[in-house]
C-alpha positions in Angstrom: 0.0 0.0 0.0 1.2 3.5 -0.7 0.7 6.7 -2.6 1.0 6.5 -6.4 4.7 6.8 -7.3 6.0 5.6 -4.0 8.1 2.9 -5.5 5.8 -0.2 -5.3 6.8 -1.6 -8.7 10.5 -1.0 -7.9 10.1 -2.9 -4.6 8.1 -5.7 -6.3 10.8 -6.1 -8.9 13.5 -6.3 -6.2 11.5 -8.9 -4.3 11.4 -11.0 -7.4 15.1 -10.6 -8.1 16.0 -11.7 -4.6 13.6 -14.7 -4.6 13.9 -18.3 -5.7 11.8 -17.2 -8.8 14.5 -14.8 -10.1 15.1 -17.0 -13.1 11.5 -16.7 -14.1 9.6 -13.8 -15.7 8.5 -10.7 -13.7 5.4 -9.4 -15.4 3.4 -6.2 -14.6 -0.4 -6.1 -15.1 -1.7 -2.5 -14.6 -5.4 -2.5 -14.0 -5.5 1.3 -14.6 -4.7 0.7 -18.3 -7.5 -1.9 -18.7 -11.2 -1.4 -19.4 -13.1 -2.9 -16.5 -14.9 -5.3 -18.9 -11.5 -6.5 -20.3 -9.7 -7.2 -17.0 -10.6 -10.9 -17.0 -9.4 -11.5 -20.5 -6.2 -9.5 -19.9 -5.4 -11.4 -16.7 -6.5 -14.9 -17.4 -6.4 -15.0 -21.2 -9.2 -16.3 -23.4 -10.2 -19.1 -25.7 -11.9 -18.1 -29.0 -15.3 -19.8 -29.1 -15.2 -20.3 -32.9 -11.6 -21.3 -33.6 -10.5 -22.6 -30.2 -7.4 -20.4 -30.5 -5.9 -19.5 -27.1 -4.6 -16.0 -26.1 -2.4 -16.1 -23.1 -3.1 -13.6 -20.3 -0.7 -12.0 -17.8 -1.0 -14.9 -15.4 0.1 -17.5 -18.0 2.9 -15.2 -19.1 4.2 -15.0 -15.5 4.2 -18.8 -15.1 7.2 -19.8 -12.9 7.8 -16.2 -11.9 6.1 -13.2 -10.4 3.0 -11.2 -11.5 2.8 -7.6 -10.2 -0.8 -6.5 -10.3 -0.9 -2.7 -10.1 -4.0 -0.8 -9.1 -5.6 -3.6 -7.2 -8.3 -1.2 -5.9 -9.6 -1.0 -9.5 -10.3 -4.7 -9.8 -13.9 -5.5 -10.7 -16.0 -7.7 -8.3 -15.7 -10.6 -10.7 -11.9 -10.3 -11.0 -11.7 -10.0 -7.2 -13.5 -13.4 -6.8 -11.3 -14.9 -9.5 -8.1 -13.7 -7.8 -9.3 -15.2 -4.5 -9.7 -18.6 -6.3 -6.2 -18.2 -7.7 -4.7 -17.5 -4.3 -6.5 -20.2 -2.4 -6.7 -23.0 -5.0 -3.8 -22.3 -7.4 -5.7 -22.3 -10.7 -7.6 -19.9 -12.9 -10.2 -20.1 -15.7 -9.4 -18.4 -19.0 -12.4 -16.6 -20.6 -14.2 -19.1 -22.7 -12.3 -22.1 -21.4 -14.0 -25.3 -20.2 -11.6 -26.3 -17.4 -9.4 -24.4 -14.9 -5.7 -24.2 -15.5 -3.2 -24.9 -12.7 -0.5 -22.3 -12.3 2.7 -21.7 -10.4 3.1 -17.9 -10.0 3.7 -15.5 -7.2 1.2 -12.7 -7.0 2.4 -9.3 -5.7 -0.4 -6.7 -5.6 0.2 -3.0 -5.5 -2.5 -0.6 -4.4 -3.0 3.0 -3.4 -4.5 4.0 0.0 -7.8 4.1 -1.8 -8.0 0.4 -1.4 -8.8 0.9 2.3 -11.6 3.2 1.4 -13.0 0.7 -1.1 -12.8 -2.0 1.6 -14.6 0.2 4.2 -17.3 1.0 1.7 -17.9 -2.7 1.0 -16.7 -2.4 -2.6 -13.6 -4.6 -2.1 -13.6 -8.2 -1.1 -12.7 -8.7 2.6 -11.6 -12.3 2.0 -9.3 -11.2 -0.8 -7.9 -8.4 1.3 -7.2 -10.9 4.1 -5.3 -13.1 1.7 -3.0 -10.3 0.6 -2.9 -9.0 4.1 -1.0 -12.1 5.2 2.1 -10.1 4.0 1.1 -6.5 3.8 3.7 -3.8 3.3 3.0 -0.1 3.6 5.4 2.1 1.6 5.7 5.7 2.9 6.0 8.5 0.4 9.7 9.4 -0.4 9.2 12.8 1.3 8.6 11.0 4.6 11.7 8.9 4.4 14.6 11.2 3.3 17.1 8.8 4.8 16.4 6.4 1.9 17.2 9.0 -0.8 20.9 8.3 -1.1 20.5 4.5 -1.5 17.5 4.9 -3.8 19.4 7.5 -5.9 22.3 5.1 -6.4 20.1 2.1 -7.2 17.9 4.1 -9.6 20.9 5.6 -11.4 22.4 2.1 -11.9 19.1 0.9 -13.3 18.9 3.8 -15.7 22.5 3.2 -16.8 21.6 -0.4 -17.6 18.8 0.7 -19.9 20.6 3.6 -21.4 23.5 2.6 -23.7 26.5 4.9 -23.5 24.7 7.2 -21.1 26.5 9.9 -19.1 27.7 9.3 -15.5 26.3 11.2 -12.5 28.8 13.6 -11.1 29.4 13.9 -7.3 28.4 17.5 -7.5 25.1 16.6 -9.1 24.5 13.9 -6.6 25.2 16.2 -3.7 22.9 18.8 -5.2 20.0 16.3 -5.3 20.6 15.1 -1.8 20.9 18.6 -0.3 18.0 20.2 -2.3 15.3 18.8 0.0 13.7 16.7 -2.7 10.0 16.4 -2.0 8.8 14.4 -5.0 7.9 10.7 -5.2 10.0 7.9 -6.5 8.5 8.3 -9.9 9.4 12.0 -9.9 13.0 11.1 -9.0 13.3 8.7 -11.9 11.8 11.2 -14.3 14.2 13.9 -13.1 17.2 11.7 -13.7 16.0 10.7 -17.1 15.4 14.3 -18.0 18.9 15.2 -16.9 20.3 12.6 -19.3 18.3 14.0 -22.2 19.6 17.5 -21.5 23.2 16.5 -20.9 25.8 17.0 -23.6 28.9 15.1 -22.9 29.7 12.2 -20.6 28.7 13.6 -17.2 25.6 15.0 -15.6 26.8 18.0 -13.6 25.4 21.1 -11.9 25.1 24.2 -14.0 
């Protein structure tokens, strides 16, 4: 649980990397990007009623690894009940299928504080919340944990460097400027700021003007 941009996906990815499933896939399914009526097909996949052709969903794609479900508070009542079946029984039913499919996947759900409001209003399944609540982590906003900024900055810069071929390095002056500036944004804001700095940098080092 945490405010949007608090670093839930980053934490979920690190949990995957440090688990015994690290050799498997780590897939993100963002419910915010799905039409409510399409959530089932997106997550579980579907079988074409005319041709029998199967389209794999996010759960199947994450087989043997980890599925990060972002925006859990947006799950429809039907998807909530299907998720409960998956967590308690270990199988799922693709849309249009005739039989459930067993699966071996770790589910990590990410949600905003709005989930608690949905739960209180009776719009979110209490049994499903209790299942996820067996291991519930609350992530404070970055502005509430400034002591984490140095380590997060190093880790995020290393990640960006891995995805940016021949990118510039971060100078000590630039790093000190970020750490001393009283950064009040979220984890997402920090990543955007670093990527923006790379785009505006000419040369091999991000420095302070």
